[in-house]
C-alpha positions in Angstrom: -22.6 45.0 71.7 -24.8 45.4 74.7 -26.6 42.6 76.4 -30.2 43.9 76.9 -33.1 42.3 78.7 -36.5 43.6 77.4 -39.7 43.3 79.3 -42.7 43.6 77.3 -41.0 42.7 74.0 -44.0 41.3 72.3 -46.1 44.3 72.9 -46.7 47.3 70.6 -43.8 49.4 72.0 -41.5 46.6 73.2 -41.5 44.8 69.8 -40.3 47.9 68.0 -37.7 48.5 70.7 -36.5 45.0 70.3 -36.3 45.2 66.5 -34.4 48.6 66.8 -31.8 47.2 69.3 -31.1 44.1 67.3 -30.8 46.2 64.1 -28.1 48.2 65.8 -26.0 45.2 66.9 -27.3 44.6 70.5 -28.1 41.2 71.8 -31.6 40.9 73.3 -33.1 38.5 75.7 -36.9 39.0 76.0 -39.4 37.8 78.6 -42.0 35.4 77.2 -45.0 33.8 78.7 -45.9 31.2 75.9 -44.7 29.2 73.0 -46.5 31.6 70.7 -44.5 34.5 72.2 -41.3 32.5 71.9 -41.8 32.2 68.1 -42.5 36.0 67.8 -39.4 36.9 69.7 -37.2 34.5 67.7 -38.7 36.0 64.5 -37.5 39.4 65.7 -34.0 38.0 66.5 -34.4 37.9 70.3 -33.7 35.1 72.7 -36.8 34.2 74.6 -36.7 33.9 78.4 -39.7 32.1 79.8 -41.2 33.8 82.8 -43.9 36.0 84.2 -43.9 39.6 85.6 -45.7 38.3 88.7 -42.8 35.9 89.6 -39.6 38.0 88.8 -37.5 36.0 91.2 -37.7 33.1 88.7 -36.0 35.0 85.8 -34.2 37.8 87.4 -31.0 35.8 87.8 -30.2 36.6 84.2 -29.7 40.2 85.0 -26.1 39.4 86.2 -25.3 38.8 82.4 -27.1 41.9 81.2 -25.8 45.5 80.7 -29.3 47.0 80.4 -32.9 46.3 81.1 -35.8 47.9 79.3 -39.1 47.9 81.2 -41.9 48.2 78.7 -44.3 45.8 80.2 -47.5 46.1 82.3 -50.2 43.6 83.3 -52.9 46.4 82.9 -54.7 44.7 85.9 -56.0 46.4 89.0 -52.7 45.5 90.7 -50.2 46.4 88.0 -48.5 49.0 90.2 -47.7 46.3 92.8 -46.6 43.9 90.1 -44.3 46.6 88.7 -42.9 47.4 92.2 -42.2 43.7 92.7 -40.2 43.6 89.5 -38.1 46.6 90.5 -37.5 44.9 93.9 -36.4 41.8 92.3 -34.0 43.6 89.9 -32.4 45.5 92.8 -32.0 42.4 94.8 -29.7 41.0 92.0 -27.3 44.0 92.1 -25.5 43.3 95.4 -21.7 43.1 94.6 -22.2 44.2 91.1 -19.3 46.4 89.7 -21.0 48.5 87.2 -24.4 50.1 87.5 -27.2 48.4 85.7 -28.7 50.6 83.0 -32.5 50.7 83.2 -34.8 52.4 80.7 -38.2 52.5 82.3 -41.6 53.4 80.5 -43.5 56.3 82.0 -45.9 58.2 79.7 -47.4 61.6 78.9 -50.5 60.9 81.0 -48.3 61.3 84.2 -48.3 65.1 83.4 -52.1 65.3 83.5 -54.0 68.1 81.6 -51.5 70.8 80.5 -53.7 73.0 78.3 -51.7 75.8 76.7 -48.7 74.9 78.9 -46.1 72.6 77.2 -44.8 70.0 79.6 -41.1 69.5 79.8 -39.0 67.3 82.1 -39.1 70.0 84.9 -42.9 70.0 84.9 -44.7 68.7 88.0 -46.5 65.4 87.6 -50.3 65.3 87.9 -51.0 61.7 86.9 -54.4 60.2 86.2 -55.4 57.7 89.0 -54.7 54.6 87.1 -51.1 55.2 86.6 -50.3 57.3 89.7 -48.1 54.4 90.9 -45.7 54.9 88.1 -44.4 58.2 89.5 -43.3 56.6 92.7 -41.8 53.6 90.9 -39.9 56.0 88.5 -38.6 58.0 91.5 -37.3 54.8 93.1 -35.3 54.0 90.1 -33.8 57.4 89.7 -32.6 57.4 93.4 -31.2 53.8 93.3 -27.5 53.8 93.6 -26.7 50.6 91.7 -29.0 51.7 88.8 -28.4 54.2 86.1 -32.0 55.1 85.2 -33.7 56.8 82.3 -37.4 57.3 82.5 -39.0 57.8 79.1 -42.4 59.4 78.6 -43.8 58.6 75.3 -46.5 60.8 73.7 -49.4 59.1 72.1 -47.9 56.4 69.9 -48.9 55.6 66.3 -47.7 53.6 63.4 -48.6 52.4 59.8 -51.2 50.2 61.2 -52.7 52.9 63.4 -51.6 52.6 67.0 -53.4 55.2 68.9 -55.2 56.0 65.6 -56.4 52.4 65.1 -60.0 52.9 66.3 -60.3 56.1 64.2 -59.2 54.1 61.1 -61.3 51.1 61.8 -64.4 53.3 62.2 -63.7 55.3 59.1 -63.0 52.1 57.0 -66.3 50.5 58.1 -68.5 53.6 57.8 -69.0 54.1 61.4 -68.6 57.6 63.1 -65.1 58.4 64.2 -65.3 58.9 67.8 -63.4 61.7 69.5 -63.2 61.3 73.3 -63.8 64.5 75.3 -63.5 67.4 72.9 -62.4 68.3 69.4 -59.8 70.6 70.7 -58.2 68.0 72.9 -54.5 67.9 72.0 -52.3 64.9 71.9 -48.4 64.9 71.9 -47.6 62.4 69.1 -44.7 60.1 68.3 -44.3 57.4 65.7 -43.6 54.0 67.0 -40.3 53.7 65.0 -39.0 57.1 66.3 -39.9 56.1 69.8 -38.0 52.8 69.4 -35.0 54.8 68.3 -35.3 57.0 71.5 -35.2 53.9 73.7 -32.2 52.6 71.9 -30.3 55.9 72.2 -31.0 55.9 76.0 -29.8 52.2 76.3 -26.6 53.4 74.5 -26.1 56.4 76.7 -26.0 55.2 80.4 -24.7 58.6 81.5 -28.1 60.1 80.4 -30.1 59.8 83.6 -33.6 61.1 84.7 -36.6 61.9 82.7 -36.9 62.2 79.0 -40.0 63.2 77.1 -40.6 61.6 73.5 -42.9 63.5 71.2 -42.2 64.5 67.6 -45.3 66.8 67.7 -45.9 68.7 71.0 -49.8 68.8 70.6 -52.1 68.0 67.7 -55.9 68.5 68.1 -57.8 65.2 68.1 -60.5 66.7 66.1 -58.1 67.5 63.3 -56.6 64.0 63.4 -60.1 62.3 63.3 -61.2 64.6 60.3 -58.0 63.7 58.4 -58.6 59.9 58.9 -62.3 60.1 58.1 -61.4 61.9 54.8 -58.7 59.5 53.9 -60.2 56.2 54.9 -63.9 57.0 55.2 -67.0 56.1 53.3 -69.0 59.1 54.4 -67.9 58.8 58.0 -68.6 61.5 60.4 -66.6 62.7 63.5 -68.6 62.8 66.7 -67.8 63.6 70.3 -68.1 61.0 73.2 -68.1 62.6 76.6 -65.4 61.8 79.3 -68.0 60.4 81.6 -69.2 58.0 78.9 -65.8 56.6 77.9 -64.6 56.2 81.5 -67.9 54.4 82.2 -67.5 52.2 79.2 -63.7 51.4 79.4 -62.6 52.3 83.1 -60.5 54.9 84.6 -57.6 54.5 82.3 -59.8 56.0 79.5 -59.3 59.4 81.1 -55.8 59.5 79.5 -56.9 60.1 75.9 -59.3 62.8 77.0 -56.5 64.9 78.5 -55.7 68.2 76.6 -51.9 67.9 76.5 -48.7 69.5 75.0 -45.4 68.0 75.7 -41.9 68.9 74.5 -39.0 66.6 73.8 -36.0 69.0 73.9 -33.9 67.2 76.3 -34.0 64.0 74.1 -33.2 66.0 71.1 -30.4 68.2 72.6 -28.6 65.6 74.7 -29.0 62.5 72.6 -29.4 64.0 69.1 -32.8 62.4 68.7 -34.2 63.3 65.2 -37.7 61.8 64.5 -38.1 60.7 60.9 -41.8 61.3 61.3 -42.1 65.0 62.0 -46.0 65.0 61.3 -48.5 62.3 61.3 -49.9 63.9 58.1 -46.9 62.9 56.0 -46.4 59.5 57.8 -47.0 55.9 56.6 -50.4 56.0 58.2 -51.7 57.6 55.0 -49.8 55.6 52.4 
């Protein structure tokens, strides 16, 4: 049994990671900001730890009792890079005199590779991040280079699940008879991974502290968004059509982060498959629980 601290355990990815870790016998402590979050975490089987990312010194003392930390949290505010850096600094400050290296599994993302086009990004590819998440590259490097930390940086593809995930807006539009909006271009490709398969990848990385560096996580290297939208419109739609929304329009509507889903990307996950025997159960979104 491993004692794991999960940051972001009530989030879309973090809750699945927490459930996966507990199902495989690990003890999970999870950061919580409210009574409602406490109850969610208890329902998952985790021990809530009241605290805030912006004040890590208040909760980082528990790291002395932990074997691993999973960082799957972000404030999604203008200063989220600074907040994340503060968390890493606070974690490192607890490690003086520690005998064993602390295992840290840190969340990066496919958007750090930028537009790849017909090239398939692997762990040796250069980063070309969108501006909103450029800070993540430096913070990941800091972890990889930290002596008292054994770091694995996981880069999920676009994450979906039975309720939609990254497909949620497509499904909601189709069910309600609205046009299904594709951002950028019909031929924009997304590397895809089911949330449960991604949670398995996190768990495997927690359990293998010797596996260090960067690991991509995508079950499908690149699927065209126009194809995804058309499949969803047919399955859920009431005469829904698929329409294009330009990059400029979505960025103006939602902010700089919205450039991410417009990137034409392909991404392999061979390292995760070869070194940790990661075998996604959802090899294609078409046969997944999205369409059941």
